[in-house]
C-alpha positions in Angstrom: 94.2 63.7 26.8 94.4 60.2 28.5 97.4 61.3 30.5 95.3 64.5 31.6 92.3 62.3 32.4 94.5 60.1 34.6 95.7 63.2 36.5 91.9 64.2 36.9 91.3 60.7 38.3 94.1 61.2 40.8 92.8 64.4 42.0 89.2 63.0 42.5 90.7 60.2 44.6 92.4 62.7 46.8 89.3 64.8 47.1 87.2 61.8 48.0 89.5 60.9 50.8 89.2 64.6 52.2 85.4 64.5 52.2 85.1 67.0 49.3 81.5 67.5 48.0 82.2 69.1 44.5 85.4 69.4 42.5 86.0 71.8 39.7 88.7 71.4 36.8 90.1 74.2 34.6 89.2 75.3 31.1 91.4 73.6 28.4 92.7 71.1 31.0 92.1 68.1 29.0 93.4 68.9 25.5 95.4 72.0 25.7 95.4 75.1 23.4 95.9 76.4 19.9 93.7 74.4 17.6 92.0 75.3 14.3 88.3 74.4 13.7 89.4 71.4 11.9 92.3 70.2 13.9 90.3 70.2 17.2 87.5 68.1 15.7 89.0 64.7 16.5 89.1 65.7 20.2 85.5 66.7 20.5 82.9 64.8 22.3 79.3 64.7 21.1 77.0 66.3 23.5 73.4 65.0 23.4 70.6 67.8 23.0 68.4 68.4 26.0 65.5 66.3 24.6 67.7 63.2 24.8 68.4 63.7 28.5 68.8 62.5 31.2 71.7 60.2 30.5 74.0 58.5 32.7 77.2 57.7 30.6 78.5 55.3 33.1 75.4 53.1 33.1 74.7 53.6 29.4 78.1 53.9 27.7 77.0 52.9 24.2 74.0 55.2 23.9 75.9 57.8 22.0 79.0 57.6 20.0 82.2 59.9 20.4 81.6 60.4 24.1 84.7 58.9 25.6 85.7 61.9 27.7 82.2 62.4 29.0 82.0 58.6 30.0 85.4 59.1 31.8 84.0 61.9 33.9 80.8 60.0 34.7 82.5 56.9 35.8 84.9 59.0 38.1 81.8 60.5 39.7 80.3 57.2 40.5 83.5 55.6 41.8 84.1 58.3 44.3 80.5 59.6 44.7 81.6 63.3 44.0 80.0 66.0 41.8 82.3 66.8 39.1 82.5 70.1 36.9 84.8 69.9 34.0 85.4 72.0 30.9 85.6 70.1 27.7 84.9 70.9 24.1 81.6 69.7 22.7 80.1 69.0 19.3 76.3 69.7 18.8 74.8 68.4 15.5 72.3 70.4 13.9 69.0 68.5 13.5 65.4 69.2 12.4 64.1 68.3 15.8 66.4 70.9 17.5 66.6 73.7 14.9 69.3 76.3 15.5 69.8 79.6 13.8 72.9 80.6 11.6 73.9 77.0 10.9 77.6 76.4 10.3 78.5 75.3 6.8 79.6 72.0 8.0 76.2 71.2 9.8 77.5 71.3 13.4 78.3 73.7 16.2 81.6 73.3 18.1 81.3 74.8 21.6 83.7 75.5 24.5 81.5 73.5 27.0 81.3 73.1 30.7 79.8 69.8 31.9 78.5 68.7 35.3 78.0 65.2 36.7 76.1 64.3 39.8 77.6 61.8 42.4 75.8 58.9 40.6 77.4 59.8 37.2 74.4 61.5 35.6 75.1 64.4 33.3 73.1 67.1 35.0 74.2 70.4 33.4 76.1 71.9 30.4 77.1 75.4 29.5 78.3 76.8 26.2 80.8 79.5 26.7 79.3 82.8 25.4 82.3 85.2 25.4 85.1 83.7 23.5 88.7 84.9 23.6 90.1 84.5 20.2 88.8 81.0 20.0 88.6 80.4 16.4 88.0 76.7 16.8 84.6 77.4 18.4 81.3 78.9 17.8 79.5 81.7 19.7 76.2 80.2 20.9 73.2 81.7 19.1 71.5 82.3 22.4 72.9 83.3 25.8 72.5 80.3 28.3 71.8 80.9 32.0 72.7 77.5 33.5 72.0 76.4 37.0 72.3 73.2 38.6 71.0 72.0 42.0 72.7 69.8 44.6 71.6 68.8 48.1 73.5 71.6 49.5 73.3 74.6 47.2 72.4 75.9 43.7 75.3 76.7 41.4 75.7 78.8 38.3 78.1 78.1 35.4 80.3 80.5 33.5 83.8 80.3 31.9 86.8 82.4 31.8 86.3 85.6 29.7 82.6 85.6 30.6 83.7 87.3 33.8 84.2 90.5 32.1 80.7 90.7 30.5 77.3 91.3 31.8 75.8 88.1 30.2 75.5 85.5 31.4 77.1 86.1 34.9 75.3 89.3 36.2 71.8 87.9 35.1 72.5 84.7 36.9 73.3 86.7 40.1 70.6 89.4 39.9 67.8 87.8 38.2 68.1 84.2 39.3 69.6 84.9 42.7 72.6 82.4 42.3 74.8 82.7 45.2 77.5 80.1 44.3 79.4 80.0 40.9 81.4 77.4 39.3 84.2 79.0 37.1 86.7 76.9 34.9 89.2 79.2 33.4 92.4 79.5 31.3 93.3 83.0 32.4 96.6 84.8 31.3 97.5 87.3 33.9 98.0 90.8 32.6 98.9 93.6 35.0 97.9 96.0 36.3 94.1 95.1 36.1 93.7 91.7 34.8 95.3 89.4 37.4 93.2 86.2 38.0 93.2 86.3 41.8 92.5 90.1 41.7 89.4 89.6 39.4 88.0 86.5 41.1 88.3 87.8 44.7 86.9 91.3 43.7 84.0 89.7 41.9 83.1 87.5 44.8 83.4 90.3 47.3 81.4 92.8 45.1 78.5 90.5 44.4 78.5 88.8 47.8 78.8 85.3 46.3 81.0 82.3 46.4 83.2 81.4 43.4 85.0 78.2 42.8 87.7 79.1 40.3 89.9 76.5 38.7 92.6 77.9 36.4 95.2 76.3 34.2 98.8 76.4 35.6 101.1 77.2 32.6 103.6 79.8 33.6 105.2 80.2 30.2 101.8 81.7 29.1 101.3 83.6 32.2 98.5 81.4 33.5 98.2 80.7 37.2 95.9 81.6 40.1 93.0 79.5 41.3 90.9 79.8 44.4 87.8 79.4 46.5 86.5 82.9 47.0 83.9 84.2 49.5 83.0 87.7 50.6 84.5 87.2 54.1 87.5 85.1 53.2 89.4 83.4 50.4 91.7 80.4 49.8 93.9 80.7 46.7 97.1 79.5 45.0 99.3 81.7 42.7 102.8 80.6 41.6 104.9 81.7 38.7 108.1 80.1 39.9 107.3 76.3 39.2 105.2 74.2 37.0 103.5 72.2 39.8 99.8 72.1 40.1 98.1 72.6 43.4 94.9 71.4 45.2 92.8 73.9 47.0 90.3 72.6 49.6 88.1 74.7 51.8 84.8 74.8 53.7 82.7 77.8 53.0 79.1 78.8 54.3 76.0 78.1 52.3 75.1 81.7 52.8 78.1 83.6 51.5 78.0 86.5 53.9 78.1 84.3 57.1 81.2 85.1 59.2 83.9 82.5 59.1 86.6 81.5 61.6 89.9 81.1 59.4 93.0 79.0 60.2 95.6 78.4 57.5 98.4 76.1 56.6 100.8 75.9 53.7 98.5 74.1 51.3 95.0 75.4 51.9 92.9 77.6 54.2 90.3 75.5 56.0 87.2 77.5 57.1 84.7 76.7 59.8 81.3 78.3 60.0 79.5 79.2 63.2 76.4 77.5 61.8 75.7 73.8 60.9 75.2 74.4 57.1 78.7 74.3 55.4 79.9 73.2 52.0 83.3 71.7 51.0 84.8 72.5 47.8 87.8 71.4 45.8 89.5 73.3 43.0 92.3 71.8 40.9 94.7 73.6 38.7 97.1 71.6 36.6 99.7 72.1 33.9 98.7 70.7 30.7 101.2 68.7 28.6 
């Protein structure tokens, strides 16, 4: 985990130098795969319930125990003044103050969790993955979450991997809450003919007229590759089944997804310029997990 967090820090440094405003990391990118409910427990971070927030882990590192990974993300946000969205695994202990239904026998929930940090290191949002894909180490949330976080340049919704094939929470985020920008960590195994990562992500962005920031694991032996920044009028993506090298994707996209873009491209990324002043810069990272 420490090696992977060091890689994350390196990518944040690169993003900062390029003026990126928000960076997204993939699902399972910190700890890897194939855990039981018990074997993954030492790698879980405690996620404080909402009534104990706000919390800045960088400023208050000792407020909660078992939060090493959360503190690392927070500190990285502060050092480079960038918003970070990362997917890690979270533990939520059941308490009388925050009652939950269908309590697990061991008195805690274990969720596949997205966390978002502001550029001053504050934990501003978290989302528990609703639609698990044979993830026996985690619990399905007792209630569907529709998580939205606000920045100075846009409103973003959160969802994870297998969620993209289900109505909840993603369609409700788009249709009811009018979210136009989605952050999407994933560990997607490509399965032809209809379940290729780029195919699904690009089609979803085009069909719903939204922007998607998709960060996928790069692990070719498991058929995992394909990340991108997808907009209805243009997309930047990376797909590579021939090497185990990760790839940064950096692009500018419009605040209004349907705005027309002028597109130029190079070998690494597609840089997009909007005909209007309001633009957003994104960065998506995919990385092979050891």
